[in-house]
C-alpha positions in Angstrom: -1.6 -14.2 17.7 -1.9 -10.8 16.2 -4.7 -8.4 15.5 -4.3 -6.7 12.1 -6.1 -3.4 11.7 -6.2 -2.0 8.2 -7.8 1.4 7.3 -8.4 1.5 3.6 -10.5 3.1 0.8 -14.0 1.7 0.7 -13.9 1.0 -3.0 -11.0 -1.4 -2.5 -12.9 -3.6 -0.1 -14.1 -6.2 -2.6 -10.6 -6.7 -4.0 -9.1 -6.9 -0.5 -11.7 -9.6 0.5 -10.9 -11.5 -2.8 -7.1 -11.4 -1.9 -7.8 -12.6 1.6 -10.0 -15.4 0.4 -7.2 -16.7 -1.8 -5.0 -17.2 1.3 -7.9 -18.7 3.2 -8.4 -15.8 5.6 -12.2 -15.7 5.8 -12.9 -14.2 9.2 -12.9 -10.4 9.5 -14.8 -7.5 10.9 -15.4 -4.4 8.8 -16.4 -1.0 10.2 -17.1 2.3 8.5 -14.9 5.1 9.8 -13.7 8.6 8.9 -10.3 10.2 9.1 -7.5 11.9 7.3 -3.8 11.7 7.0 -1.6 13.2 4.4 -4.6 14.0 2.2 -5.6 16.7 4.7 -9.2 16.6 3.6 -10.7 18.9 1.1 -12.6 22.2 0.8 -16.2 22.2 -0.4 -18.8 24.9 -1.0 -22.1 24.6 0.8 -24.4 27.4 -0.3 -22.3 30.6 -0.3 -19.9 29.3 2.4 -16.6 27.5 1.9 -16.4 24.6 4.4 -13.4 22.5 5.3 -14.4 18.9 4.8 -11.3 17.3 6.5 -12.7 13.8 7.1 -12.5 11.2 4.4 -14.7 8.1 4.5 -12.7 4.9 5.0 -13.3 1.3 6.1 -11.5 -0.4 8.9 -10.8 -4.1 8.8 -10.0 -6.1 12.0 -8.5 -9.5 11.4 -7.3 -11.8 14.2 -4.7 -14.3 12.9 -2.3 -16.8 14.2 1.4 -16.1 13.7 1.8 -18.1 10.4 -0.9 -15.9 8.8 0.5 -12.5 9.7 2.7 -11.8 6.7 0.4 -13.4 4.1 -2.5 -11.4 5.5 -0.5 -8.1 5.3 0.6 -9.0 1.7 -3.0 -9.7 0.7 -4.3 -6.4 2.1 -1.5 -4.5 0.4 -2.2 -6.2 -2.9 -5.9 -5.4 -2.7 -5.6 -1.9 -1.3 -2.7 -0.4 -3.3 -3.6 1.9 -6.2 -1.4 1.1 -9.2 2.2 0.0 -9.2 3.4 2.8 -6.9 0.3 3.4 -4.8 -1.1 6.8 -4.0 -1.6 8.9 -0.9 -4.7 7.7 0.8 -4.3 4.0 0.0 -4.4 3.3 3.7 -2.5 2.0 6.7 -2.0 -1.4 8.4 -1.3 -1.8 12.1 -0.2 -5.1 13.6 -0.7 -5.4 17.4 -0.2 -8.3 19.8 -3.3 -10.2 20.7 -3.0 -11.6 24.3 -6.0 -13.8 24.2 -9.0 -14.7 22.1 -12.1 -16.5 23.5 -14.8 -18.2 21.3 -18.0 -17.4 23.2 -19.9 -20.4 21.9 -17.4 -23.1 23.0 -15.2 -21.3 25.5 -12.1 -22.2 23.5 -9.1 -19.8 24.1 -6.0 -18.7 22.3 -5.0 -19.8 18.8 -7.7 -22.4 18.6 -10.3 -19.7 19.1 -9.0 -17.5 16.3 
């Protein structure tokens, strides 16, 4: 089992969900978040002051999958999140981490059956 964490642009969320639905990945958690990478934020003017606005709004998806769904899930996220053929800075990041256990609270099932 793996936990896939993707940090992407908010306006790409519907397309990512569409791509995931096509491969029958229908369970995910979505959180609003802020951050920056190579974009390094931006400068904005508030009143007479120039203010460094270095945090960009993003969304974070968390998807627990069994081994056979890892690569298809990654490919679906990339297909939905990438801007144009070559992509652009700020399209996002995907992290894949081991998932030691999963417990379905309702039934007590554990492991891959609970995912």
